[in-house]
C-alpha positions in Angstrom: -2.7 11.3 -42.2 -3.5 7.7 -43.0 -2.0 8.2 -46.5 1.2 9.4 -44.9 1.4 6.3 -42.7 0.9 4.1 -45.7 3.6 5.9 -47.6 5.9 5.5 -44.6 5.4 1.8 -44.7 6.2 1.8 -48.4 9.5 3.6 -47.7 10.4 1.0 -45.1 9.9 -1.8 -47.6 11.4 -0.1 -50.7 14.6 1.7 -49.6 17.4 -0.1 -47.8 20.4 2.1 -48.6 20.8 5.8 -47.6 22.4 6.6 -50.9 19.5 5.2 -53.0 17.3 8.0 -54.3 13.6 7.8 -54.3 11.8 7.2 -57.6 10.3 10.0 -59.5 6.7 8.8 -59.0 6.9 8.8 -55.2 3.6 9.8 -53.7 2.9 13.2 -52.2 2.7 11.9 -48.7 6.1 10.2 -48.9 7.6 13.4 -50.4 6.3 15.3 -47.4 8.2 12.8 -45.1 11.3 13.2 -47.1 11.2 17.0 -46.9 10.9 16.7 -43.2 14.3 15.0 -43.0 12.7 11.7 -41.9 13.9 9.7 -44.9 17.4 8.8 -43.5 15.7 7.5 -40.3 13.1 5.5 -42.2 15.6 3.6 -44.4 18.0 2.8 -41.5 15.5 1.5 -38.9 13.0 -0.8 -40.4 11.6 -2.7 -37.4 11.5 -1.8 -33.7 13.7 -3.9 -31.4 11.8 -5.4 -28.4 13.4 -5.3 -24.9 13.1 -8.9 -23.7 13.5 -7.8 -20.1 10.5 -5.5 -20.2 7.6 -6.5 -18.0 4.0 -5.9 -19.0 2.4 -2.7 -17.8 0.3 -3.0 -14.7 -1.3 -0.6 -12.2 -1.7 -2.0 -8.7 -4.6 0.1 -7.5 -7.0 -0.6 -10.3 -5.5 -3.8 -11.9 -5.3 -1.8 -15.1 -3.4 -3.5 -17.9 -1.3 -0.9 -19.7 0.4 -3.1 -22.3 -0.1 -2.2 -26.0 1.9 -4.8 -28.0 0.9 -3.6 -31.4 2.7 -1.0 -33.4 1.1 2.4 -33.2 1.7 6.0 -34.3 1.3 7.7 -31.0 1.7 11.4 -30.3 3.1 10.7 -26.8 5.0 7.8 -25.4 6.0 7.0 -21.8 9.6 5.6 -21.7 11.1 3.6 -18.8 14.9 3.6 -18.4 17.3 1.1 -17.1 16.9 2.4 -13.5 13.1 2.0 -13.7 12.5 5.8 -13.8 9.8 6.9 -16.3 9.4 10.0 -18.4 6.9 11.1 -21.0 8.1 12.1 -24.5 6.6 13.6 -27.6 6.7 11.6 -30.8 7.3 14.4 -33.3 9.1 12.1 -35.8 6.1 9.6 -35.7 8.5 6.7 -34.8 6.7 3.3 -34.7 5.5 3.2 -31.1 5.3 -0.4 -29.7 5.2 -1.3 -26.0 8.5 -2.9 -25.1 10.5 -1.6 -27.9 13.8 0.4 -27.5 13.9 4.1 -28.6 16.5 6.8 -28.6 15.3 10.0 -26.9 16.6 13.4 -26.4 17.4 14.5 -22.8 19.0 17.5 -21.2 22.6 17.8 -22.5 22.5 14.7 -24.7 20.6 11.6 -25.7 19.5 8.4 -23.9 18.0 5.0 -24.6 14.9 3.6 -23.0 11.9 1.2 -23.5 8.4 2.3 -24.4 6.1 1.3 -21.5 2.9 3.0 -22.7 1.7 4.6 -25.9 -1.5 5.5 -27.7 -4.4 6.4 -25.6 -2.7 4.9 -22.5 0.0 7.6 -22.7 -2.6 10.3 -23.3 -4.4 9.2 -20.2 -1.2 9.4 -18.2 -0.5 12.8 -19.6 -3.7 14.0 -18.0 -3.7 12.1 -14.8 0.0 11.7 -13.8 1.6 14.5 -15.7 -1.2 17.0 -15.1 -1.4 17.8 -18.8 2.1 19.3 -18.8 3.4 18.8 -22.3 6.7 16.9 -22.5 9.8 18.9 -23.0 11.7 16.4 -25.0 10.9 14.1 -28.0 11.7 10.6 -29.3 14.4 10.8 -31.9 14.5 7.5 -33.6 14.7 3.7 -33.2 18.1 2.3 -32.2 20.5 0.8 -34.6 22.7 -2.2 -34.0 25.5 0.0 -32.9 23.2 1.8 -30.5 22.2 -1.5 -28.8 25.8 -2.6 -28.5 26.6 0.6 -26.7 23.6 0.1 -24.5 24.8 -3.4 -23.5 28.3 -2.1 -22.9 26.9 0.7 -20.6 24.7 -1.8 -18.7 27.7 -4.1 -18.1 29.8 -1.2 -16.9 27.2 -0.2 -14.3 28.1 -3.1 -12.0 31.7 -1.8 -12.0 30.4 1.6 -11.1 28.4 0.3 -8.1 31.5 -1.5 -6.7 33.7 1.5 -7.1 31.1 3.8 -5.5 30.7 1.5 -2.5 34.4 1.5 -1.9 34.4 5.3 -2.0 31.4 5.4 0.4 33.4 3.4 2.9 36.4 5.6 2.4 34.4 8.7 3.3 32.6 6.8 6.1 29.1 7.7 4.8 25.9 6.1 6.1 24.3 5.3 2.8 23.5 2.2 0.7 24.2 2.2 -3.0 21.5 0.3 -4.9 22.2 0.8 -8.6 23.8 3.1 -11.2 22.7 4.3 -14.6 24.8 5.5 -17.5 23.2 8.0 -19.9 23.4 6.5 -23.4 26.1 9.0 -24.5 27.9 8.7 -21.2 27.5 12.4 -20.5 25.9 11.7 -17.2 26.2 9.0 -14.5 23.3 8.7 -12.0 23.9 6.7 -8.8 20.9 5.8 -6.7 21.1 5.2 -2.9 19.1 4.9 0.3 20.0 6.6 3.6 18.2 7.1 6.9 18.9 10.9 6.8 20.4 13.7 4.8 24.0 13.2 3.9 26.8 15.6 2.8 28.3 13.8 -0.1 30.1 16.6 -1.8 33.5 15.0 -1.4 32.1 11.7 -2.7 30.8 13.5 -5.8 34.3 15.0 -6.5 35.9 11.6 -6.2 33.3 10.1 -8.5 33.8 12.8 -11.1 37.6 12.3 -11.0 37.1 8.5 -11.4 34.6 8.4 -14.2 35.3 11.8 -15.8 31.6 12.7 -16.4 28.8 14.6 -14.8 27.7 12.8 -11.6 24.2 12.9 -10.0 23.5 11.2 -6.7 19.8 10.5 -6.2 18.2 9.3 -2.9 15.3 6.9 -3.4 12.7 5.3 -1.1 12.8 1.8 0.3 10.0 0.9 -2.1 12.1 2.0 -5.0 15.0 0.1 -3.7 13.0 -3.1 -3.5 11.8 -2.5 -7.1 15.3 -2.2 -8.4 16.8 -5.2 -6.4 13.9 -7.6 -6.8 13.4 -10.7 -4.6 10.8 -13.3 -3.5 7.8 -12.2 -1.4 6.1 -14.2 1.4 3.7 -15.6 -1.2 6.6 -17.5 -2.9 6.5 -15.4 -6.1 8.7 -12.6 -7.3 7.8 -9.3 -5.7 5.1 -7.4 -7.7 7.1 -4.2 -7.9 9.9 -6.0 -9.8 8.0 -8.7 -11.7 5.5 -6.3 -13.1 5.9 -2.8 -14.5 3.7 -1.3 -11.8 3.0 2.1 -10.4 3.3 2.7 -6.6 0.1 3.6 -4.9 -0.8 4.9 -1.4 -1.3 2.0 1.0 -2.7 2.5 4.5 -4.0 0.4 7.4 -7.6 1.0 6.2 -6.9 -1.3 3.2 -6.0 -4.1 5.6 -8.9 -3.4 8.0 -11.5 -3.5 5.2 -10.3 -7.0 4.3 -10.4 -8.0 8.0 -6.7 -8.7 8.2 -5.1 -8.8 11.6 -2.7 -6.0 12.7 0.3 -8.3 12.3 3.5 -6.5 11.2 5.2 -9.7 9.9 2.2 -10.5 7.6 1.3 -7.0 6.4 4.8 -5.5 5.7 7.0 -6.4 2.7 10.8 -6.6 2.8 10.9 -3.0 1.7 9.8 -2.1 5.2 6.4 -0.7 4.0 2.9 -2.1 3.8 2.5 -4.6 1.0 1.3 -3.3 -2.4 -0.8 -6.4 -2.8 -3.2 -5.1 -0.1 -4.7 -3.1 -2.9 -5.5 -6.1 -5.2 -8.9 -7.0 -3.7 -9.6 -3.8 -1.8 -12.1 -2.5 -4.3 -14.1 -5.7 -4.2 -14.1 -5.8 -0.4 -15.0 -2.2 -0.1 -18.1 -2.7 -2.4 -19.2 -6.0 -0.8 -18.7 -5.0 2.8 -21.5 -2.4 2.4 -24.0 -5.2 2.3 -23.0 -6.4 5.8 -23.2 -4.9 9.3 -19.9 -3.9 10.8 -17.9 -6.4 12.9 -19.0 -6.7 16.6 -22.6 -5.9 15.6 -25.2 -7.6 17.9 -27.4 -10.3 16.3 -30.4 -11.9 18.0 -30.6 -15.5 16.9 -33.2 -18.2 17.9 -30.6 -19.9 20.2 -29.3 -16.7 21.8 -27.5 -13.4 21.2 -24.2 -13.1 19.5 -21.7 -10.8 17.8 -20.5 -10.8 14.2 -16.8 -11.8 14.3 -16.1 -12.5 10.6 -17.6 -11.8 7.2 -17.0 -14.0 4.2 -17.8 -11.7 1.2 -17.0 -14.5 -1.3 -19.6 -17.0 0.1 -22.1 -14.4 1.4 -21.8 -15.6 5.0 -21.2 -14.1 8.5 -19.9 -15.8 11.6 -21.7 -15.0 14.8 -20.1 -15.9 18.2 -22.8 -16.6 20.8 -22.5 -14.9 24.2 -23.8 -18.0 26.0 -21.3 -20.4 24.5 -17.9 -20.4 22.7 -19.5 -21.8 19.6 -20.1 -20.0 16.3 -23.2 -19.8 14.1 -22.9 -19.4 10.4 -25.6 -17.0 9.0 -26.2 -16.4 5.3 -26.6 -12.9 3.9 -30.3 -13.7 3.1 -31.0 -14.8 6.7 -29.1 -11.7 8.0 -31.3 -9.4 5.9 -34.4 -11.0 7.3 -33.1 -10.5 10.8 -32.3 -6.9 10.0 -35.9 -6.3 8.8 -37.2 -7.7 12.1 -35.0 -5.4 14.1 -32.8 -8.2 15.5 -29.5 -6.7 14.2 -27.9 -3.8 16.0 -25.0 -2.3 14.1 -21.9 -1.3 16.0 -19.6 1.6 14.8 -16.7 3.3 16.4 -16.6 7.0 17.1 -15.3 7.8 13.6 -18.1 5.9 11.9 -15.9 3.0 10.8 -16.2 -0.6 11.9 -14.3 -1.7 14.9 -11.8 -4.6 14.3 -10.5 -6.6 17.3 -7.2 -8.3 16.8 -4.7 -10.2 18.9 -2.0 -8.1 17.3 -3.4 -4.7 18.3 -0.1 -4.0 20.1 1.5 -3.7 16.6 -0.9 -1.0 15.6 1.5 1.9 16.2 4.3 0.1 14.4 2.1 -0.6 11.4 1.0 3.1 11.2 4.7 4.0 10.8 4.8 1.8 7.7 2.1 3.7 5.8 3.2 5.7 2.8 
């Protein structure tokens, strides 16, 4: 197989015109490629074209970096399209796979263009974990030509016009829906329009008007508020661009337990993003907190110090300290982890757990608890 890859490289460097015939002394591996009708593709597309708007791969839950910038010959590749949807494809033609490069892929009833977001062993891992080892139905066809990229730019520019016309038709039919973005299939055989809505909507009349307007197959797809935020982008409360838009990340399940483990208050304004759900960044340090908090007693545990009894009100896992509020005075005592372990051995620490075995967290925002539970995914 390595010989075939080398011969493929030779073909890229030797032949520039489709009409030029290969020399008589071409190697056996290259002849195999020519017999498999790959020769026209090899001589036309020499180098992958990188999508400058592509963000590096990133998985929120594990901070796993999925980027693979070097060219690879991967059996499977995951491709992300203009609307941020992803799909896994076979690489039967052994196209040069490089994260961030454009590729032409086959889809149902046509062809489409997308950007490789993972390849090599990263794509194989996703095949097992996210796609449950279901083999991809479609394959990557080739690398795009200059004409293909011009068509892609034209379709992208026309998508804004599609959004404006769709919004006017939504108002005409008096539908309670918010159009977020649109996506032309590369060959314009399908137009997908994404929207959010508080409930199910009968948009059959809208689809008929859209089909008459754009003269193609129309698909309306309802998305979640997280997906809407990812498509629209914006600036988070930290002052940086929201993670779901600035990084090519995968959404993960976020619950109040992630905030409680990090001893964050039940404050809706601080814990929720502008997507209306709990912030994805609650997962960034969760694994570290979950591991480190096992070294400490739960909050509200009773500690007997030399100057009186008190309760643990805060744990600093980065400096190995706990803050103990004395019952006899409003002051705090700072106790190191080493001192706390000594007190525990002497039986002067009594752990406090709730009925479900989890630590109890007191907060001045406990009234927001029910509202925060509604924001869980």
